[in-house]
N, C-alpha and C positions, 0 to 999 in steps of 0.2 A: 719447484713449487718448495717455498721452507715446512717441517713439522708444523708448523704455527697454523700455517697458511692450512695444510689438510684440517686439523683442528680443528681454526673455522667452518671451514663448507661444510666437511658432517654434518658441527653442529648449525649449520642455516639447517642438512637435503631435512638433521629428525624433530628437528622442530618444524619446518614446514610441511612432515611426514604427519608428524601430531596432530597439528590441525586440520591438515585432509581430513584425519579419521574420527576424531568427535567431532566433524562434522556431521559427516555421514553417520554416525550412528545419532545424534544426531538429528540426522532425516529420517534415517531407521524407524526410529522415536513415534516420532511427528507422523509420522503415519502408518503405526501398530498402534496407538490414543486413535485417532480414526477411524482404523477398522473394526477398534472398543465399540468405536460408540457407536458405529453402522448397528454392528449387533445391541447392544441398549439396544439404542430407536424400535429398531426391528423388531423386536422381544416384546415393546412395549407399544408398537399400535399391535401388534395380532395379529392380519392382519386387517383392519381396521385400514382407513383409508389418511386417519388423520389421529399421531401420540397422543394419547395417553398421556398424563405426568403422569406414573409412579411414585407414591409416597416414597412405598417401602423401598423399593428395588435400589436405588441408588444407597439403603443404608446399606442392607444384608449388603450389596455389591460390596461397598469396600470395606465391611466388617470380613467376610470371605476374602475378599482375595487379599487381603489384611493377610491372615490368619496362614493362608496357603503360599504367597508371594515376595511377602516383606512389604517395607517401605512402598511412599512412591501412589497409594490407592486410599486418599483421603477422603473423608464426605465430599468437598472441596473439588479434588480433585476429580474422585470419578463425574462430578457435574461439569466441570470445562471439561470432561473427555464426552461426554456426550452434545457437550455445549460443540465443540469442534467440530463432528456432523453436522450439526442442523444447520451450521453457518454457513461454510463449506459443502456440500452434499455431492460435491464433485471431489476427489482424492488431487485432481489433474491441474486447480485452481489454488492449490499450497502452494505454497511458498520458501525456498532453502534459511526455516528461520529455524531458534528451538522454540521447544517447546514453551520452555519459561518466557517467550516474547511474544507466545500466540496466545497463556493466559491471561499480561498484557491489554490484549486485542481482543477478544474475548473479552473483557469486562467493559466494549464501549458497543450499544447497540445502535448506535445510525450508522449504517451499511456503506455511507457516501465518509461517516470521517473516521472509521476501520478502514478504510480499504486506503486511502490517506498516508497515516499512517504507517501502513504494512508495507509502502510502495513505494515511502520513505524508510522504513528499516532495513531493508535493501539494495536501493539509492546508494544510501548517506550513510551502509553497513553501520548502524546503529549496532552499538550494547544495550540490552536489556534495562539497563542503569537512566539510560540517554531519552530510550521510548519513554518510559517512564515520569524521564525532568521533561521531554520536549510537551504528552498528555500532560499534567501538571498545571505542566506553562500557557495549554490552550492554543498551543500554535496555529491548530486546525482555524482557531475561530481567530485566529489574532489576526488570518490570511485570506480570511471573507471578508475585513472591514477593512477591502482595497478597490481605489478602483480600479475598476475595469472597461474598458475601452470596447465600442464594436464600430467594424467594419464590414459592411451591408454591400457587400460586388451583387449586381447583376447580371455580371456577363464571368472573364474571367479574373484571377488576382493578379493582377504586375506587381513586377517588383517597384515600384515608384511610389505603388504604395502602403514597402515597406518602411521606404523615410520619409516617408510623410505619418509614420502607425507610429516612429517610433522622434519623431520630432512632439509627435501632442504629449511621447509619456515623458521625454522629455520635459517636454513648463511642466505637466502635470505633478511630478515630482519634485521639485525648484519654487513653482507655486503654490501649486495645492493639496500636495503633503505635507502633516507633522510632526513632530517627534512618538516616534512609536506604529504611524501608519506602518505601511505594509507598500509595496516598490508595488506600480500602477500595473496592469495587465492588458495587451491590445491584443484583437484575435479579430484579426482576421477570416471574413467569409465568404468564398464564394462561387456561382454555380462549378466552377473546373476549373484548377488549374495544373501552370507543366515544376515541376517538383524538383524538376531538373534545376529550374529560374530564381525557386525557389532557395533550395539552397543555399546555392550563388548566395540571393540577396539576404537570409540571414544569417551570415557569417561575420560574424565582428558586432551581432547586436548586441547590445549589450541590457539590455532591455529585457523583458518578455516578452517575445512577440512570437506569436501562435499562430499557422494559417494552415483550412480547417476550407470543407465542401460541406457547399448541404445538395441538398434535388434542383429541378427546374422548377424553381413554388420558392416563396418568400416564408420564411421558417417564421411558429408562430412563438407569438411571446410565450410561453413550455416551451418548447425546438431551440428558443439559444437560449434563456435558465438552464433548462441540459448541461447546453456545451458548453457556458463558463462555466459551470458546477465539471466535466470531465476536463475544461479547461484545467482545475486545479486542484481534481486529485493525480495530476503525473507527479 
């Protein structure tokens, strides 16, 4: 190994270590803010079942925390710290995202929309700037504007159903979609399924095809809509 190679290797190790350290610090900070939010809400509740929004509490906390502990406790930041706990009452549901990510997510009032962007952040490794861009471009609402094809099976979902659904999706993409439309989505609902067969059947399928099961009765319209939204939020 040459000296230059050694130097590059050390540099890569150092960058990896610094990145991991930054992520760890960021995660600890989010969890710390969640705990602070819990304390604020419990103070406001004062033993009552529903939280009363203390008009004075956040302003006082912002001033006093800033005076004692420095920056990071502006009125708006304390507001989002409180909202973090109210939105994620179970700390285990927090993702490995930065506080800056969560500030943008907490601005979204609709839970399913917020969950969609949170999952996309984690899966696609979006930075805060990219998250802002995607929210501003209304990605969630654009994705909802697409054809959703549902194949409801009374019995077991078969591998032939995948091929048939793929055919229909190809047709809708080529013949029905217009410029700007999102790719169509296919959902196959069966009473039961062989997961291994479905896994092999779905390999190398470029279209968005999802297979799930329902109980041994036909789902109501509301259940079908909920199933569609669940897949859209993946």
